[in-house]
N, C-alpha and C positions, 0 to 999 in steps of 0.2 A: 413683144416688148423689146425696146431698144434701149441700151444702157450707154452712158457716156461716163467719162472720168475727167475731173479737173482739180488739180492740186491734191491728188489722192483721194478726192471724194467721189464716190460713186452716186450718180444720179439718174433719174429716168427721163429720157428724152420724150418718149411717147409710150402709150400703153393701151392696148385693146383688151377690154374685159368682157367676158361673156356674162351677160346678165339679162334677165327678163325685161321686156319693155314695160313702160308704165301704161296702165290701163286708165285712160282719162274718162270720167263719166259724161254722159250725154247732157249738154246744157241747152239744147235747143227746146225752148219751151213749147213752141208751136207743135212739136212732135213728141213731147214728153208729157206723160199724164200728171195731173196734179195729185198730190198725196191725199189719200182719204183714210181716216182711221178705220179700223176693223178690216182693212183690205191690204194694207202694206205695213207690216210690223216695223218698229223702229230698231235700228242696230246702233249700239252704243259704240262710238269710235274715239271717244276721249273722255277721260275723267280728270278734272282739274281741282287741285287743292287750293280753295280760295282763302280760307281762314282755318283756325283750329277746329271749327265745327261746321264749316260750310263747304260743300263741293259742287262743282258744276259738271253736268253730264251733257255731252254733245252727241247728237244723234243724227243719223241719216236714214233715209227710207231703205229698207231692206231690198226693195224693187226700185228701179230707176223712176224717180219721181221728184217733184219740187213741191215745196211748202208755200201755201198762200195764206197769209194772215196779216193782221194789223198790229202795229206795236202796242203792247200792253194786253193782248189777248192771251188765252190760256188753252191748255189741253188737259185731258184727264188720262192718267196712266192706269192700265188695267193689269194687275199683277196677281199671281198665286203664291201667297206667303204661307208656309207650313200647311198646305192643303186647303187654305182658305182664300177665296177670291176677294180681293180688295181693290178700291179705286182711290185715287188721290188726285186733286186738281192742282195743277201747277201753271203759274204764269210763265210764259216763254221769255227769257231774258235776252236772247239774241234779236236781231233786226230782220224784218222780211225783205230788206234789200240784199240779204245773203240767203237766197231761197233754197239752197240745197242741203242746209243743216238747220236744226233747231237746238237750242241749249236751254236746259233746265237747271236753275241754281237753287239748291235746297239746303236748309239748315237742320242740323241734328237736333232733336228735341227729347226731352225727358219723356219716356213712355211712347215715343213716336213709333207708329207701326210701319208705315210705308217708307218715310224718309230715312229712318235708321236702317231699315232692311237695304235700302239702295247704298247707303254709305258703307255698309259692312259687306255687301254681296255683288253689287252690280259692277261689272268689269268690261273692259273693251272686248267687243265680239259678241257679247250677250244681246238678245233680241227680247223686246217686250211690246205688248199691244197698247194702243192708245186710242182714244176717241178722237172725233173731229175737233178742229181748233174753233173756238168761238169766244164770246164775251163782248160786252158793251163798253168796257173801259179802255179807250184809245183816243189819243189826240187826233188820229186820222179820222175818226168818226164825227168830230166836232168841227166847227169853224172858229177856232180859237183866236184870241187877240194875238198880235205879233210879239207880245212880250209874255213869256210863260214862266211860272214858278213851279218847279217839281219838288215836292216835299215827300220824304220817305223815312221810315223808321224800321231798323232791323233788316230782316230779308224782304221787306216791302220795297226794297230797292229794285227788285227784278223788272217790274214793268217800266220803272224809270230808266233802267239800263237800256231796255229794248227802244224806248222813245228817244233817248239821247243818241244811241247808235244810228237810229233811223234819221234824225236831223243831220247828224255829222255826215253820214254816207250820202245823202241827197243834197248837201250843202244848202239847206233850206235857210232862208233869210228870217231868223227868229232870234230874239234876245232871250237867253235862257239864265235863270238863276236856280241852282240846284242846292237845296238844303238837305243834308243827309245826317239823320241822327242814329248813333249806335251806342251800345252800353260802354265800350272801351275802344281805344284806338286799334286794338287787336281784332276787333269785330267789324272793322270796315271792310266791306266787300267791294271788290273792283277798284280799289284806291289807286293803283298804278295807272290804270286806264283813265279814270276820271282825272287824276292829276295831269295826264298828258293832254286831255281835252282842255283843261283849264290853262295850260301853258300854251297850247298851239292854236286853239280855236278863239277867234274874236266873238264877243257877245256871249261868253260862257263864264258865268261867275259861280264859283264852287264854294260851299261852306260846310265843313264837318262840324257836328255837335256831338260830343261824347258825354254820356251821363256821368261817367266816372273816368277820371284821367289823373296821372301822376304829374309832377312838376316838369316833366320832360315834354309834355304835350303842349304844342304851341297854338292849338286851335280853341275853339269855343268849348266850354264844358258846362255841365249842368242840364237843367231841363229847359226846353224851348218855352219861353213866355212872350208876352206882348213887347217888352222892351227889346228882347234879343231879336225878335222878328223885325221890328221897326228898324233896329240898327243894321241887321244883315240885309233886309230887303226894303229900303225906305220907300220904294214905289210899288209895293205889293198891291196896292188898290188898283193899279193899272194893268195888273196881270191876269192871265188865265192860270188857274191853280189845279194841279193834278197831285193827289195825295194817296199814298198807300202805306200800310204798316199795321201794327197790332191795333185792336179796336180802340184802346185808351188813347193811343197816339193820334188816331183820326178824329176822335171826339175832341181832344184838346186843340187840334189844328182848326177844326170847324169853329170852336169856341173863340179862339183868338182872332180869326179872320172875321167872324160875325161881330164880335164886340168892336173891332177895329173899323167897322163901317164898310166892309168888303161886300160887293155884289155877289151873293152866294149863288146866283145863277150861272156865274163863271167858275164855280168850284166843282170839281169832279173827284170822286174816290172810288178805289176798287170795292166792289159790292160785297165782298167777303173778306173776313180777317185772314190775311196771308199766313200769319204765324200760327193760328190756332183753329182755323176752319178746316179740321181733318176728322177722319173717321175716329181716331183715337180719342178726340175731345168729346164726341157725342155718341159713341158707340153704345148702343143699348141702354141709353139713359132717357127716361121719360122727361119731356119738356114741362117745365113748371107752369108755363103760361101758353095759351094758344099762339101758334105761329102766325105771322102776318100773311094775310091772303088778299089777292086782288078783290076789288069791289065786284060784286055779282049782280047782274041785271036778269030779271026774269023770274019765272015762278020757281019757288024753292020746294024741292021734292026730297023726302027722306028715303034712303035706301039702306040695305043691310050688307055690312061687309063681314064675311065669314073668314076666320083664320083656320085653315084646315088642320094644322098640326096640333092645335089645342081645342078646336071646336068652338072657340068663343065667337060670339056674334056681337057686332058693334054697329049702332046706328050712325049713319053719316049722311049729312044733307048735301044736296047738289052744289050748295055755295061753300063747302068746306072740303079741304083736302083730306085724302084718306089718312095720311100721316097724322094730321092734326086730330082727327077723330080717334085714331088708335091711341095717341098719346093722352088724350082726355080721359081715357079709361085707366090710365096709370101703367100702360104696357110699354115696356122698353123695346124699341126697335132701332136698328142702325140709321143714322142720318148724319149730314154734315153741313152742306151749303145751303139746304132748304130752298134752292132756286132751280132745281133741275139741271145743275151744271156738273156735279161730281159723280153721280150715280151710285152713292153710297146706299141710298134708301131703296135701291131696286128690289122688286119682288115679283115673283111669277104669278100672273093672274090665270087661273085655270077656268074661270067662268065670269062672264059679264062684260060690260063695256065701261069705259071712262073717257073723259075728255081730258087729254094730257098736254101740258104745255112744256115739253122737255127742251131745255136749252143746251142741247148737245151731249147731255150726260147719259146717254144710253147707246151701247153697241148696236149696230144694225142687226147683227145676228140674234142678239138678245130680244130686241123688239119683235123680230120674226118669230121668236120662241114663246112670245106672250108676256115678256117682262114689262113692268110699268115702273115709273118713278113715283112713289107714294107721296112725295112732298109736293108734287105739282099735278096730281091726278084728282079729278072731281068725278064722282060716280054718276053714270047716266043709266044705271040698272043696278040691281043687286050684284054683288061682286064676291067671288071666292079667291082668296090669295093662299099661296103655298107658304105660309108662315105659322 
């Protein structure tokens, strides 16, 4: 260290400091493996306070790997909470244009099992397991019009954040209108970032709509209706629409668009309710009506599903899911998305065979151990489940 003096002020001319060098990660995709769930745990590297009840958790692969996904897709976290294995599906809020991390933005919920545990316990340096990334809700899977309308309610903003970041990072020539509904101004997620895009990006028109707001709020307030939609997005008939939020929000959006003469073939929505499609919503609750199942072609055969823990036997036809048959008997079992995505309904099959259309909701190791997802499994023989 060299010191100098000027006007009786001592200052440093130069300084050599001993410190460890920075370890830069490998970003050579050609020689870097792609991240695969169940093989490379996620390490939490940052926790961000978004609002009073929303946090973002940024993860990297515990092993050197990069994430390949499409904007709007999701992954399922696999956690052990108080000795119980639980799974929860989350849309990835970050963009695939930044492939070395993924970000999950989640809202605390009353009675929430997984999300609330994450808010209270997950910290930088912790590692968790996750399933592979998947899902069919993504602008990158479609051939959308050059004018896009993003509609989100509450924490349904997460896939829209991913899509917006994707558009911006790739400088895609698209005209975007973003309508974001929240309960109050304090509930707006990612507001500073969205405001930045609205200010600096051409062809990015942003509208906040708050259900409840005081006199200081300068934006739209109340509930989205046809008059508000027409005022905010006068050319909505010319746009490709992507919508995500609570079920009631998406139903209202569909109704407004349909009655307004919109071509609903250009409407896309997240296939599960972002804010309530969780294990805590459906945990061990019998379904009042049969779950929707795909049309079945071929001969219908009836098999027997035995629940080994209780000894109960349940008839299950080959054109019916095992979960549906169990629930028809009034038996409560865990389920959530009912689409083979989240893994909540998994059960170990100790005997028999099934035709299973899992949408990424099962760990490879669990499948090897004999687990199935009852929501998307049709029996092809008599089956015994460890339930």
